[in-house]
N, C-alpha and C positions, 0 to 999 in steps of 0.2 A: 061863195057858192061854188067856185071852181075847185077849191080845196076839198069841199064836201063830196063833190062828184068823183074826184080822184080817190078819195078814201073809200067810197062805196065800190068803185071799180076794183080797187086792190082787194077789198074783202071778198067780192064775187070771184075774182081770179084765184084767191087763196082757197076758197071753198071748192072751186072747180078742180084745182090741183089736188086738194085733199081727197075729194070724191074719186078722182081718177086713181090716186095712189091706193086708196082703200079697195077699189075694184080690182086693181092689179094684184094687191096683196091677197085678196080673197081667192083669186084664180090660182095663185101660187100655193096658197094654203091647201086648196082642194087637190092639187097635184101631190103635195106632201101627204095628205090624208090617204090618197089612193096608194102611194108608195108604202105607207105604213100598213095598210090593209093587205098588201101583197107580200109583206115580210121584209121589205127593203128599208130597214130602220135607219141605217146610216144616211141614205139618200133622203129619207123623210125628214130627219133632223136638220139637214142642211137646207132643205126647202122651207121648213118652218122658220129657220133663221132669215132666209131671204124675204119671206113674207113679213116678218117682224120689222125688217129694215124698210120695206116699202110702205107699210101701213102708217097712217097718221092717227087713227082712232086708238085710244088707250085700251078699249075693249078688245080690238083685234090683236093688238100687241100682246096683251095679257094671255089671250087664248093661244097665240103662237108659242109663248114661253111655256105654258102648261103642256102643250103638245110636245114641245122639245124635251121637257122633263121625262115624259113617258118614252119618247123615242131613244134618248140616250140611255135610259134604263134598260130597254130591250137590247141595245147594242152592247151592254155590259161595259159602258164607259162611265165609271162612277164619278170621276172628277168633273167631267163636262156636265153630268147631271147635277152635281152640286153647284156649279157655276150658274146653270139655268135657274135653279131654285133660288139662289141669291139674287139674281137679276129680277126674278118675280117678286120676292119679298121686299127688295129695295125700291123697285120702280112702281109696282102695282099691288101694294099690300091689300087693297080693298077687294081684289079679285082672287086672293090666295087663301087657302086653308092653312092658317099659321101653324096650328098644332100638328097637323099631318106632315107638313113640309119640314118642320124643325125635327120632328121624330125621325124623318127620313135622313136628315143630315147626321143625326147621331148614329143611325144604322150604317151610313156610308163611312163615317169615321171609325166605327168598330170593325167594319170589313177591312179597311186599310190597316188597322192595328193587327189584325189576324193574318195579314200577308197579301191581301188583294192589291194588285197594281194595274193601272190603266195602260193599255198598249200605247207605246210612243207613236206608232204609225198604224192607222186603221188597216191599211192594205197589207201590212206586214205583221198583223196581230198573231199569226201562227208561229212567229219566231219567239221562243220563250224568254230570251234575254233582252229583247227590245221592249223594255217596260219603263214607265215614267217613275219619278221619284215618289217617296212616301209622303202623302199629303195629310196624314192623320192629324198632326199637330195643328195645321191650319184649319182643318174642318172642325175639330173638337173645340178649338178656341172660339170660332165664330158661333158654333151651336151653343156654347156656354154663355156667350154674350146675349144671345137671343132668349134663351130659356135656362137661367142658372139654377132653377129649382125643379127642373124636369126629373122624373124618376130615373132617367139615364145619367143625370149629371154627376152623382158621386163616383160611379165607375169610370166615367169619361175623365173626370179630374185626376183620378188615381193613375189612369193610363197616360194621361198627358204629362203628369209629373214624372212618370217613368221615362217617357220619351225625351223630355227636357233634360233629365239627368244623364241619359245616354249621350246627348249632344254636348254635354259639359256645361249646361246652363243650370248650375246648382242652385243659384239664388231664385231663379224663376220656378224651379221645381219645388223649392221650399215654400214659396208663396202659394202654390196650388195645394200643397199638403196642409198648410195652415188654414186655408179656406175650408177644406174638408173637415178638419177638426172643429172649426168654429160653426159651420153652417149645417153639417150633416151628422150630428152626434148619434143619431139613431140608425144610421145606415150600416150595412155589413162592412163597408169599406173603411169605417171609422177606425177600427182596430188596426188594420194594416197601415193606415195613414199615420197613426201614432208611431209605429215602428219605423216607417220610412222617414218620417220627419226627424226623429231622434238620430237616425243614421246620417241624414243629410246635414243636420246641424253639427255633428261630429266632423264631417268632411270639411265643412265651412270653417270650423274652429281650427283645423289643422292648417288652413291657408292663411290664417291671421285672426287672432281673437284677443286684441289688446286689453279690452275692458272685461273680458270673460262673459260677454253677453250670450254668445252661441252656446257655450258650455252650460251656463246657468239655465238657459231655455231647454237644452237637451235633458238636463237633470230633472226639470219640472215635468217634461213630457214623459220621461221614463217612470217617474214616480206616479204620475196619473195612470199610466198603463198598468203598473203593478197593483194599484188600488182597484181598477175596474176589471182587469182580466188576470187575477192571481193564479188561476189553474190552467193556463194555456201552455202549450209546449215551448213558447218563446220566452218564458219567464227566466230560464237559465241565462239566456243571452242578455235579458234586461238587467238581471242582478249583476252580471259581470260588467256591463256598460255603466251601471250606477257606481260600481267600485272604481272604474277608470275615471268617471266624472269627478269623484271625490279626490282621486289622485291629482287630476289636473287642477282642480280648484285649490287643493292644499299646496301644490307646488307654486302656484301663482302667488299666494300669500307668503310662502317661504322665500321666493325670489325677491319679493318686495322688502322683506325683513333684511335679507342679505344686502340689498342695495342701500337701505338706510343705515345699516351697521357700518358699511364701507365708507359712508359719507359722514360718520361721526354722530349720527342721530339715533342713539341707543334707545331712547324712550319709544320712538316710533317702531323701531325694530322689535322691541319687547312686545308691543301691542300686537303686531302681526304674527309673531311667533305664538302668542297666547291664542290667537284665533285659530291657528293651525291645530294646536293641541286640544282646543275645546270643541271645534266644529268638525275637524277631520282627523280624529285620533287613529283611524285605521288606514290612513293614506300612506303612501311610500315616503312622503316628506316628513311625517311625524317624528321618526327617530332622529333625523338630522336637526329638526326644529328643537327637539328637547335638548340635544347636545349643545346647540348654540345658546339656548336660553339659560342653561346652567352657567355658562361663562359670562353672560351679560347680567344676570340677576342672582346674586349670592344668596338671596332668601328663598329662591325657588327650590323646592324639593321634588325630585322626579317621582313619578308614580310607580306602582307595582309593575312587575313584568306583564306585558300584554301578550295575549295569545297570538298565534301566527295568523296574519291577515288572510282573507279569502284569496284564492288564486286568481290571477288575471288572465290565465290561459283557458281556452275551452276544454271541456272534458270530452275526451274521445273514447269511443268504445273500441275495445281490443278484441279481435277475432283470431282464433287459432287457424294457422294454415293447415288445410287438410293433408293428411298423410298420403304419400304416394302408395300405389298398389305394390305389394311385395312380390307378386309373381307376374310373369308374362306368359300369355297364352301362345302367341305366335311371334316369331322374329322375322325380320325382312329376309326374303329370299330362301326361306326354309321350306323344303318340300316343293309342292306344286303351287304355293301361293305367290301372289305378286304384290304383297304389301310393301310399302316404302318405309313405314315406321312400325315399331313394335306395338302389338295389341296387348294392353295390360289386362290383368284379371282383377276385376273389381268385386267379385263375389266375396272374397275374404274380408274386405273393408266393410261391406254391407253387413256381414255377420257380426263384426265388432260393434257396428252402430246399433244393431238390434240388442246386443247384450248390454251396451251402455244404457239404453233406454229402459231396459228391464230393471 
């Protein structure tokens, strides 16, 4: 009986404390609301935070967080607004408008991507160089976890891949691009994701590609792009990269043939040399493979002369340097003028241009 009375007394005491806390939280919340109405948004946001800490009721806490989101937004403090949104979604999802809040997270991430930065100190926000770090990657990552198939998701993933690549996280960037290719084939970002993925795979292959996995995947991605977007301006780069891909793949088999030949395994060497000549006849390793195969297989007859392979260098447009004006109207210090440099006469060159057009 004594234990039951103690338990009831504890429950009543907890209820009284909770009611007192909610009453105090409501009072502080009202102060914050008045500050918000007066345009003192930073003060209001901090009062809403105090009210949330004092409150025991989940309803009051959720309302405090919702009010904080609006106050931080009016303060133009996007990262604190994002943290308030996350606290609301994690702690009180039943009181949150999920679609609206996640859409806002995407908007904050986009603002950061375009250059928005939160002031490091509110009272020194007028100092332009006192700004916080770029939080775009963090915000986009969290928004993509919550709504991976949102209409903003493809562009967010492409931007996130770009940011990760700039930070030197090439493998993480490649994973984001692979997700775009796999999950958003109908989005406008799909085309650019293919190009960026091929380029990222090339970079990864340069760092180490013992089994040729990255180069093979890059070749497949480029071939897919050439099939789906054959008339785009990027096709010249795609063709050149496909040629370089075949060079890398052909050289890999040629190096294996040389290795087996050096170790006295001519049969294996001949097989790899045959692969080079059969699958990569336009690669830079094909002539050397043919020379080596002639020495290893006396029955092998070289083929006809092959045409010159495609160039591996980009094609650059050449523009003529415009001719200088042949005459000078005024020279420095001549007469009453105060010119420091000669004044050329361009009328003659304009007449020549008109005659050329005719």
